[in-house]
Phi, psi and omega in degrees: 000129174224158175247128178239155174241143180208157179280163178299318182292323178289325182296318178303317182295326188244025190298322183296315180291320178299310181293323175301313180295325174299316183280316184288325189237003180071022181290161172244138175235127172267120176257117181274140180225164181300154179057036176053038178261052185289157173231160178235137176255126174228166181286161179297321184296317182287324174301314181296319181297316178300319182296316181297322179295315180302317181294317183295327181263004189285344179227153179300322181296317178295316179301321178294313177305312181294320175299315176301317178296321178291325175296318182292323179294319177294329182269000185057031180265072184248149174241134180254134182243143173284169178302320180295319177294319180292323178298331178295332180289000000 
């Protein structure tokens, strides 16, 4: 994975290759524009992942639950549920 920067006019010329590299190799492309109105191209898969992360960390309650789960994992204090048990939740 690499991050590259290019101008808007260069991005237009190479858009297909830039977008293929973003998807195929996980690259990020910063397109520089006048007045520092830059944009970043990332893959849809990465965008969805970021959205999910933002959602999970979006509330204090979620952050506390995730922290507690990580502590339980570190202490091997885990509970395993069957599919049927999980479905009841």
